[in-house]
C-alpha angles and dihedrals in degrees: 000000000000124000090244093055093047091048092052092048094048096045089044089053090051092051093047092052091048092048089053090055095250113163110268095240091055091046093051095042097048095042091049094046091047091052093046090050091052091051104036106012123218091331089066092049091055090056094056098082092050091048093050092047093051091049095048093048091085124130092215091060089063085074092067099070090038095056090043090052089048090052093049091051092049089050094057093041092077092227089131089071091056092047092051092045092054096048093044091054095048094046100037095115096045116100105262088008097158092051091048089047088053091052094052091041089057090049093051092043088050090056088064101034117039094199116098098204090054090056092049092050097043098046097029093057089064103026101051097054091044094050094045090048089054091052100258118162109263094231092049091050093048095049092048089061107033098048100041089045085070090064086087086071091061107027109076138286086057128169089203092061090050091053093048092046092051091051099040102035090234120143109271088203091059091044090053093050090043090059095059100077095042089048093052093045092049093048090050091047090053091048091050090051090055092045094050093043093052093044088053093047111019092181089075091069119017113221120255116246096176110110119227115197123225090246090056091049092050091045090055089061096055095084092048096073090092090054093053093045092052092049092046093049095048102039095029092055090050095045094049093045093241091124138019117238089260093051090045088054090060089050088051093051091050090048093048091049090051090052091054089050093048091049092040091226099129124086131162093269093051091044091056089048091050092050092045094049092045092050092047095049093043092050091048092053095044095049089051088050092050094050091044088056087058092052091045090051089055092048090052091050091056090040096238095151090049092050093047089051091049091050093048093054096043102042116103094245133101113257092252088056090059090049090052090052089051090050091052091050091049092050091051093046090048089065092063107029133045123259097255092052090046091059096041096049101039103037096072090048101044103032097070089054091048090053092045089055090053098248124144111260089210090059091047090052090057090049089049092054091046086058090050088054089056090046095060092059101040119094144265093033102021104135095199092059094057093040089057091047090053092057100035112062092173092064126074120217088244091057090048093051094045092046092050097044096083090055090059087062090047090051094047090051090051089047090055089049090060093042092059097034107040092167090072089068099032104047096079096049088048089063093058121109 
């Protein structure tokens, strides 16, 4: 059987499993194993465990459960309440101030967490009731939580960057630092969208008339020193080269644990919940990664990455045109598969073509994670949408989707900004030692 026929059968099998609602790790694993069997027979199947084991024995992957544990500890610490309180006081007289405060709260929380659904849950629990109580439009309130919650995907520490780094061989430290400027630009773009929307239609967010004194504003910052210290210790140690991303993750876990002890928010019951959730999320990601390695092994056997690279260099399009096609494919795939799977499945296919066209793999990794950020808010699979629904009984899923939709356009425009001006994303990593 020809490589083309086997490729069609295996990818068809994958799509059928996904259409039936089969978990993504089973879909990837079975489709990959089926393809390998058709090419190499039972001998190829016996090589799969050794291949998976060698891929998973990577020091950088140790960072995944550590950053997840750090995020879970931050979540139970209650620090999200202090972050939201500070931003809401400083922005209370700005049109749409509570929504803008929510956006920047999600960004700052994301700089400590790295898991988007944790940001949505931590900030949304406080922000949604407060905005609705002040008369904010439900769709505006929903969008201001679900979309900015995804900033945790881009702003380091980011699990998505770890996955891309493990697959591409790129420096995770440089990927982390490369996500800072895009994350800040995207957060500001979201805030500007809210500001302009509310100025155009003030009924969406009634203005605040409650006066907040300067002393109250300054007082709201006093409990944030631990946040800044944690961010400085984690990202600063990576930027200066003092620690690797994995070592910085252990610093982050120790810092997050210290915060819970300072705030006295951790007891034995919560600790067991934190450990259980961290183990469950880590296992879910790693089993997806293992099964995706199987599917990637099949793709390499039938030379799909090589053929995509050959097409990219021979097609009568400028290189940036090929990148734009890749971005369109990633956006579409993000609607039907989760962010982790998006990175794991597409990186081995697209990255050889990106390198063949002479583009920087670090830059492409940042673009890839920007696409993951879009994926977590696009239906029908967008995890942030359903996370918000689970904590906000006053919002319907239809209101959440409609409120989040404009942010997809904002994110795509920011994605195009970094496609055409790579230096925006690459200048900060270029200053690292």
